[in-house]
C-alpha positions as CSV (number, residue, x, y, z in Angstrom):
1,M,-24.3,57.3,-11.8
2,M,-24.4,53.7,-10.5
3,N,-21.7,52.5,-12.9
4,K,-19.6,55.5,-12.0
5,N,-19.7,54.8,-8.3
6,R,-18.9,51.2,-9.0
7,N,-15.8,52.1,-11.0
8,L,-14.7,54.4,-8.2
9,T,-15.0,51.6,-5.7
10,L,-12.8,49.2,-7.7
11,P,-9.5,51.0,-7.2
12,R,-10.2,51.3,-3.5
13,M,-10.8,47.5,-3.2
14,L,-7.7,46.8,-5.2
15,T,-5.7,49.1,-3.0
16,A,-7.0,47.4,0.2
17,L,-6.4,43.9,-1.2
18,A,-3.0,44.8,-2.5
19,A,-2.1,46.0,1.0
20,T,-3.3,42.7,2.4
21,L,-1.9,40.3,-0.2
22,G,1.1,42.0,-1.5
23,L,4.1,44.1,-1.0
24,N,5.8,46.4,-3.5
25,L,9.2,44.9,-3.5
26,P,12.1,46.6,-5.2
27,A,12.9,43.5,-7.3
28,Y,10.2,42.5,-9.8
29,A,9.3,38.9,-8.9
30,G,6.8,38.3,-11.8
31,P,4.1,35.6,-12.0
32,A,4.6,32.2,-10.4
33,T,5.3,29.2,-12.6
34,L,2.9,26.5,-11.5
35,P,4.0,22.8,-11.6
36,S,2.1,20.3,-13.7
37,I,-0.1,18.1,-11.4
38,A,-2.4,15.4,-12.7
39,D,-5.9,15.2,-11.4
40,K,-6.6,11.8,-9.9
41,T,-9.9,10.0,-9.9
42,P,-11.4,9.9,-6.3
43,L,-12.4,6.5,-5.0
44,R,-16.2,6.7,-4.4
45,M,-17.2,5.2,-1.0
46,P,-20.2,2.8,-1.6
47,A,-23.2,3.1,0.6
48,E,-22.6,-0.5,1.9
49,A,-19.2,0.4,3.4
50,Q,-19.1,0.9,7.1
51,A,-17.1,4.2,7.0
52,R,-16.9,6.6,9.9
53,P,-17.8,10.3,9.6
54,A,-14.8,12.6,9.2
55,F,-14.5,16.4,9.4
56,L,-11.7,19.0,9.1
57,A,-10.8,19.7,12.7
58,R,-7.6,21.7,12.2
59,A,-6.1,23.7,9.3
60,L,-2.6,25.1,9.8
61,R,-0.3,27.0,7.4
62,H,3.4,26.8,7.1
63,F,5.3,30.1,6.8
64,E,8.9,30.8,6.0
65,Q,10.7,33.5,7.9
66,G,10.4,36.9,6.1
67,P,8.2,37.8,3.1
68,Q,7.8,35.0,0.6
69,V,6.5,36.0,-2.8
70,I,4.1,33.3,-4.1
71,G,2.8,35.0,-7.3
72,E,1.4,38.1,-8.9
73,L,-1.6,40.2,-8.2
74,Q,-3.1,41.7,-11.4
75,Q,-6.0,44.0,-12.3
76,G,-8.1,45.2,-15.2
77,L,-9.5,43.6,-18.4
78,F,-6.1,42.6,-19.6
79,C,-4.7,41.6,-16.2
80,S,-1.8,44.0,-16.0
81,R,0.6,43.7,-13.1
82,K,-0.5,45.3,-9.8
83,N,1.7,43.8,-7.1
84,D,3.5,40.8,-5.8
85,I,1.5,38.4,-3.7
86,V,3.3,37.6,-0.4
87,W,2.5,34.6,1.8
88,N,2.1,35.5,5.5
89,P,-0.5,35.0,8.2
90,K,-2.5,38.1,7.1
91,S,-2.7,37.1,3.4
92,A,-3.4,33.5,4.3
93,D,-6.6,34.5,6.0
94,V,-7.8,36.1,2.7
95,L,-6.5,33.4,0.3
96,L,-7.4,30.3,2.4
97,P,-10.0,31.2,5.1
98,T,-10.5,28.3,7.5
99,S,-14.3,28.4,7.2
100,A,-14.0,28.0,3.4
101,L,-11.6,25.1,3.7
102,S,-13.8,23.2,6.1
103,A,-16.8,23.7,3.9
104,R,-15.1,22.5,0.8
105,F,-13.6,19.5,2.5
106,R,-17.1,18.5,3.7
107,Q,-18.5,19.1,0.2
108,E,-15.9,16.9,-1.5
109,L,-16.3,14.1,0.9
110,Q,-20.1,14.1,0.5
111,A,-19.7,14.2,-3.3
112,Q,-17.8,10.9,-3.2
113,G,-20.2,9.2,-0.7
114,Y,-18.1,9.6,2.4
115,P,-20.2,10.2,5.6
116,V,-19.8,13.5,7.4
117,P,-21.0,14.5,10.9
118,A,-24.5,15.8,10.9
119,A,-24.9,19.5,11.6
120,R,-25.7,20.0,15.2
121,P,-29.0,22.0,15.8
122,E,-28.8,25.3,17.6
123,I,-29.8,24.4,21.2
124,L,-30.7,27.5,23.2
125,F,-32.0,25.7,26.3
126,P,-30.8,22.1,26.7
127,E,-33.4,20.1,28.6
128,R,-32.6,16.5,27.8
129,P,-29.3,14.6,28.4
130,E,-28.8,14.2,24.6
131,D,-29.3,18.0,24.2
132,I,-26.6,18.7,26.8
133,A,-24.2,16.3,25.1
134,Q,-24.8,18.1,21.8
135,A,-24.4,21.5,23.4
136,D,-21.1,20.5,25.0
137,P,-18.3,20.2,22.4
138,N,-16.2,18.1,24.8
139,R,-18.9,15.4,25.1
140,S,-20.0,15.1,21.5
141,G,-18.4,13.9,18.3
142,Q,-16.1,11.3,19.9
143,A,-17.1,8.7,17.2
144,N,-16.1,11.1,14.4
145,L,-12.6,10.9,12.8
146,Q,-10.8,14.2,13.0
147,V,-8.8,15.5,10.0
148,G,-5.9,17.9,10.2
149,V,-4.2,19.6,7.3
150,V,-1.1,21.7,7.0
151,V,-0.7,24.0,3.9
152,T,3.0,23.6,3.2
153,Q,3.1,25.4,-0.2
154,L,0.9,27.8,-2.1
155,Q,1.6,29.5,-5.5
156,T,-1.0,31.7,-7.1
157,N,-1.5,34.4,-9.8
158,L,-4.7,36.4,-9.4
159,C,-6.4,38.9,-11.5
160,M,-9.2,41.2,-10.4
161,K,-11.2,42.3,-13.4
162,G,-13.8,45.0,-13.7
163,G,-17.1,44.1,-12.1
164,N,-15.6,42.5,-9.0
165,A,-14.7,39.3,-10.8
166,W,-11.6,37.2,-10.1
167,T,-9.7,34.9,-12.4
168,G,-6.4,33.2,-12.0
169,E,-4.5,30.0,-11.1
170,A,-3.2,28.3,-8.0
171,Y,-1.1,25.4,-6.9
172,I,-1.3,24.0,-3.3
173,R,0.5,21.2,-1.4
174,L,-1.1,19.7,1.7
175,D,0.1,17.4,4.5
176,W,-2.8,15.3,6.0
177,Q,-3.4,13.5,9.2
178,L,-6.4,11.4,10.3
179,F,-7.0,11.1,14.0
180,A,-9.1,8.5,15.8
181,P,-10.2,9.9,19.2
182,E,-11.1,6.6,20.9
183,Q,-7.6,5.2,20.0
184,R,-5.9,8.5,20.6
185,K,-3.7,7.9,17.6
186,V,-3.1,9.1,14.1
187,I,-4.3,6.3,11.8
188,Y,-3.4,7.9,8.5
189,R,-0.7,10.3,7.2
190,G,-0.4,11.4,3.6
191,S,0.1,14.4,1.3
192,S,-1.7,15.6,-1.8
193,E,-1.3,18.4,-4.4
194,G,-3.7,20.3,-6.5
195,V,-3.7,22.8,-9.4
196,F,-6.7,24.9,-10.5
197,R,-6.9,27.3,-13.4
198,S,-10.1,29.4,-13.9
199,G,-9.5,30.2,-17.5
200,S,-11.8,32.9,-18.8
201,T,-14.5,32.0,-16.2
202,G,-14.3,34.2,-13.2
203,F,-15.6,34.2,-9.6
204,E,-17.7,37.0,-8.2
205,G,-16.8,38.2,-4.8
206,A,-14.7,40.6,-2.7
207,S,-12.0,38.0,-2.2
208,P,-10.4,35.5,-4.6
209,Q,-11.8,31.9,-4.7
210,V,-9.1,30.5,-6.9
211,P,-6.8,29.1,-4.1
212,V,-9.8,27.4,-2.4
213,E,-10.6,25.7,-5.7
214,A,-7.0,24.4,-5.8
215,F,-7.5,23.1,-2.2
216,A,-10.6,21.3,-3.5
217,V,-8.6,19.6,-6.2
218,A,-6.0,18.5,-3.6
219,V,-8.8,17.0,-1.5
220,R,-10.1,15.0,-4.5
221,N,-6.5,13.7,-5.0
222,L,-6.4,12.7,-1.3
223,L,-9.6,10.7,-1.8
224,A,-7.9,8.8,-4.6
225,D,-5.5,7.3,-2.1
226,P,-6.7,3.8,-1.2
227,A,-4.9,4.0,2.2
228,F,-7.3,6.9,3.2
229,A,-10.3,4.9,2.1
230,L,-9.2,2.0,4.2
231,A,-8.5,4.2,7.2
232,V,-12.0,5.6,7.4
233,Q,-13.7,2.1,7.2
234,T,-14.4,0.9,10.7
235,P,-14.3,-2.9,10.1
236,Y,-10.8,-2.9,8.7
237,E,-9.4,-0.4,11.2
238,R,-10.8,-2.4,14.1
239,A,-9.4,-5.7,12.7
240,A,-5.9,-4.2,12.3
241,A,-5.5,-1.8,15.2
242,A,-8.2,-2.2,17.9
243,L,-8.1,-6.0,18.6
244,P,-6.6,-7.1,21.9
245,P,-2.9,-7.8,21.9
246,P,-1.7,-11.3,20.8
247,R,-1.9,-14.2,23.2
248,T,1.2,-15.8,24.7
249,E,2.7,-18.0,22.1
250,R,3.1,-21.7,22.6
251,Q,6.7,-21.5,21.4
252,P,9.1,-18.7,22.5
253,P,9.2,-15.9,19.9
254,G,12.9,-16.4,19.5
255,V,12.5,-20.0,18.3
256,A,12.1,-20.2,14.6
257,V,9.6,-22.8,13.2
258,E,11.1,-24.7,10.3
259,I,8.9,-25.2,7.3
260,D,10.0,-27.5,4.5
261,N,9.2,-25.4,1.4
262,R,9.0,-27.5,-1.8
263,A,9.6,-26.0,-5.2
264,P,6.8,-26.1,-7.7
265,E,6.2,-29.6,-9.1
266,R,5.9,-28.1,-12.7
267,P,7.7,-24.7,-12.7
268,G,6.6,-22.5,-15.5
269,A,3.3,-24.4,-16.1
270,E,0.1,-22.5,-16.6
271,M,-2.4,-22.2,-13.8
272,S,-4.9,-24.5,-15.7
273,R,-2.4,-27.4,-15.5
274,V,-1.7,-27.1,-11.8
275,I,-4.9,-25.8,-10.2
276,G,-6.2,-29.3,-9.4
277,E,-3.2,-30.0,-7.1
278,L,-3.3,-26.5,-5.6
279,R,-6.9,-26.7,-4.5
280,T,-6.3,-29.7,-2.2
281,A,-4.1,-27.6,0.1
282,V,-6.7,-24.7,0.6
283,V,-9.1,-25.2,3.5
284,T,-12.1,-23.4,5.0
285,V,-11.4,-22.3,8.6
286,F,-14.3,-22.2,11.1
287,S,-14.1,-20.2,14.3
288,E,-16.9,-19.4,16.7
289,R,-17.9,-16.1,15.0
290,S,-17.1,-16.6,11.3
291,S,-15.3,-18.5,8.6
292,G,-12.4,-17.8,6.4
293,T,-9.7,-19.5,4.4
294,G,-6.3,-21.0,5.2
295,F,-3.7,-23.0,3.3
296,Y,-1.1,-25.6,4.0
297,I,2.6,-24.9,3.8
298,G,5.2,-27.6,4.4
299,G,4.4,-31.3,4.8
300,S,3.9,-31.4,8.6
301,G,0.4,-29.9,8.9
302,W,1.3,-26.2,9.1
303,L,-1.3,-23.7,8.0
304,L,-1.3,-19.9,7.3
305,T,-4.4,-17.7,7.7
306,N,-5.4,-14.2,9.0
307,H,-5.5,-13.4,12.7
308,H,-8.9,-11.9,12.4
309,V,-10.2,-15.2,11.0
310,I,-9.4,-17.1,14.2
311,G,-9.8,-14.3,16.7
312,D,-9.0,-15.3,20.2
313,A,-9.6,-19.0,19.7
314,R,-6.9,-21.5,20.7
315,V,-8.3,-24.3,18.6
316,V,-10.4,-24.0,15.4
317,R,-11.9,-26.4,12.9
318,V,-10.7,-26.7,9.3
319,R,-12.4,-28.5,6.4
320,L,-10.5,-29.8,3.4
321,P,-12.1,-29.5,-0.1
322,A,-13.0,-33.2,-0.1
323,G,-15.0,-32.7,3.1
324,R,-12.6,-34.1,5.7
325,E,-12.4,-32.1,8.9
326,L,-9.4,-31.6,11.3
327,M,-8.9,-29.7,14.5
328,A,-6.2,-27.0,14.2
329,E,-4.2,-25.6,17.1
330,V,-3.4,-21.8,17.0
331,V,0.4,-21.9,17.5
332,R,1.2,-18.2,17.1
333,S,-0.2,-15.1,15.6
334,D,0.6,-11.4,15.0
335,V,-2.3,-9.0,15.3
336,A,-0.8,-5.9,13.6
337,R,0.3,-8.0,10.6
338,D,-3.0,-9.9,10.8
339,V,-1.4,-13.4,10.2
340,A,-1.6,-16.6,12.2
341,L,0.1,-20.0,12.2
342,L,-2.0,-23.1,12.7
343,K,-1.1,-26.8,13.2
344,T,-3.1,-29.9,12.3
345,A,-2.2,-33.6,11.9
346,P,-0.4,-34.1,8.6
347,P,-3.3,-33.9,6.0
348,G,-1.6,-36.0,3.3
349,V,-2.0,-33.2,0.7
350,R,0.7,-31.5,-1.4
351,P,1.4,-28.1,0.4
352,L,1.6,-24.9,-1.5
353,P,5.1,-23.7,-2.5
354,L,6.1,-20.3,-1.3
355,R,7.8,-17.7,-3.5
356,L,10.0,-15.1,-1.7
357,S,11.2,-13.2,-4.7
358,E,9.2,-9.9,-5.3
359,P,6.5,-10.3,-8.0
360,G,6.5,-7.7,-10.8
361,I,3.8,-5.0,-11.2
362,G,1.5,-6.2,-14.0
363,E,2.2,-9.9,-13.3
364,D,-0.8,-12.3,-13.5
365,V,-2.0,-13.4,-10.1
366,Y,-4.7,-15.7,-8.8
367,A,-6.6,-15.9,-5.5
368,L,-8.0,-19.1,-4.0
369,G,-10.5,-18.9,-1.1
370,S,-13.8,-19.9,0.4
371,P,-16.0,-16.8,-0.3
372,L,-19.4,-16.8,1.5
373,G,-18.5,-20.0,3.3
374,D,-17.6,-23.6,2.5
375,A,-20.2,-23.9,-0.2
376,F,-17.9,-22.0,-2.5
377,N,-14.6,-23.4,-1.3
378,T,-11.4,-23.2,-3.5
379,T,-13.0,-20.5,-5.7
380,L,-10.3,-19.3,-8.2
381,T,-10.2,-15.7,-9.5
382,R,-7.7,-14.0,-11.7
383,G,-6.2,-10.5,-11.9
384,I,-2.9,-8.6,-12.1
385,L,-0.7,-7.2,-9.4
386,S,-1.5,-3.5,-9.4
387,G,1.0,-2.1,-7.0
388,V,2.5,-2.2,-3.5
389,R,1.0,0.2,-1.0
390,T,1.9,1.3,2.5
391,V,-1.0,1.4,5.0
392,R,-0.2,2.3,8.6
393,D,3.5,1.6,8.1
394,L,2.8,-1.9,6.7
395,D,3.3,-3.0,3.1
396,F,0.4,-4.5,1.2
397,Q,0.1,-5.9,-2.3
398,Q,-2.7,-4.4,-4.3
399,S,-4.6,-6.3,-7.0
400,D,-7.8,-6.2,-9.0
401,V,-8.3,-10.0,-8.5
402,A,-11.8,-10.4,-7.1
403,I,-12.3,-11.5,-3.5
404,L,-15.4,-11.7,-1.2
405,P,-16.0,-12.0,2.5
406,G,-14.7,-15.5,3.5
407,S,-11.7,-15.2,1.2
408,S,-9.6,-13.7,4.1
409,G,-6.5,-15.9,4.8
410,G,-6.4,-17.5,1.4
411,P,-3.3,-17.5,-0.9
412,L,-2.5,-15.1,-3.6
413,L,-0.6,-17.1,-6.3
414,D,1.6,-16.5,-9.3
415,K,0.8,-18.3,-12.6
416,S,3.0,-21.3,-11.5
417,G,1.0,-21.7,-8.3
418,Q,3.5,-20.3,-5.9
419,V,2.2,-18.2,-2.9
420,I,3.2,-14.6,-3.1
421,G,0.6,-13.1,-0.7
422,I,-2.2,-13.7,1.8
423,T,-5.7,-12.2,1.3
424,V,-6.4,-9.6,4.1
425,A,-8.7,-6.9,3.0
426,G,-11.0,-6.1,0.1
427,L,-12.9,-3.0,-0.9
428,G,-14.0,-4.6,-4.2
429,A,-16.7,-6.5,-2.4
430,K,-18.1,-3.2,-1.2
431,G,-18.2,-1.6,-4.7
432,L,-14.7,-0.3,-5.3
433,A,-13.5,-2.5,-8.1
434,G,-9.8,-3.4,-8.1
435,M,-9.1,-2.3,-4.5
436,N,-8.1,-5.6,-2.9
437,F,-5.1,-6.0,-0.6
438,F,-2.8,-8.9,0.3
439,I,0.0,-9.4,2.9
440,P,3.3,-10.2,1.2
441,V,4.2,-13.8,2.2
442,G,7.8,-12.8,3.1
443,S,6.4,-10.3,5.6
444,A,4.1,-13.0,7.1
445,L,7.0,-15.4,7.5
446,Q,9.1,-12.8,9.2
447,R,6.5,-11.7,11.7
448,L,5.7,-15.3,12.6
449,N,9.4,-16.3,12.7
450,L,9.1,-19.0,10.2
451,Q,12.3,-20.4,8.5
452,L,12.0,-22.1,5.2
453,Q,14.0,-25.2,4.4
454,Q,14.1,-25.4,0.6
455,R,13.5,-28.8,-1.0
456,E,13.5,-29.7,-4.6
457,A,10.2,-30.9,-6.2
458,G,9.6,-34.6,-6.0
459,K,12.0,-35.3,-3.2
460,P,10.9,-36.4,0.3
């Protein structure tokens, strides 16, 4: 009798779901053809990283006007056609319930080591100030990053088999935003896609789980984006977006600073043959709060470094590899691009040549810097140029060349010793190998309003 009642219940459930998900259209739409989407490897957030908790605060769906068929609803052991699945607000609540999306987003972040807000305890009678703050949603959670997502596309074919088991496949496309409440601004925008196919394995339940699993795949693909990993890390975000505005420049912004850029002394030479000369132009920069790296350009004592290395200082101390120290004036800087121009007395060293042509992906690159302070000055590491990424509307070069704290402001070189970038941020030191970022040198020159005067090698 129990099996008989169960079988009698199944058609009723299908009828109710068919009414919610589908519509018997005159034209036979057929099953949806899903695109081929590669599953990316999420970047795991190491425990040492100072990342901020994030949670899914808003989930919206995009609907076209009129009924939009997104796939086929099937039933039975052999998954015969039952109905077309139509995308509308009513079916969206069944296919992608907000509570399920929030739970899966939290689960995927936790699986990759991302911090999430702690669950608030149920406070029936708040007695202490901290209890009142937890009970009041308007006073709590201001330190947490808020994530918003818009479902812009969904395609799915679902089959409800006997025994209340679901199988099927789904494709989803999502648009993401990451909002920092204290800055009152969106600090990340991106999109991701995901495809999930259950195969012969089914999900028990009164509603299909397959679209939610496709959402989970799209979340993992989001976590593969290095720009998202950078956005949730507090130190980098503060350095690039939350520092005070730049000081008044000593020279008017409209006046270009001329830099005599000399061509490489031995173009085409391997790094091992020119590294001795290059090291003399790389210095350790000391400010009141930290140290970093800088390097000479031109023959008149001009230096490039990061803004976050010098902070609000007007004068800093620099030390050459041989131990000689000079005072450097901060002439101008750009906070958003995180670059600064310094000036010392002419040091009597050969400046580094600058290369303005775009380097190629896969090209050998070298980083020079003072990681962990002056004791390891002019440390040379090697890698390849992995790509060019856009983070908060700024271009960055990505490379697997190793850098550590203290390397910031140092040069990224091609194999001939020409500067192609400036070290600015590294995730590799926190455990994410290969995730190091550099400011293209052409962008730094433009933001600081530096004009190159090209000179041939060996000429004064």
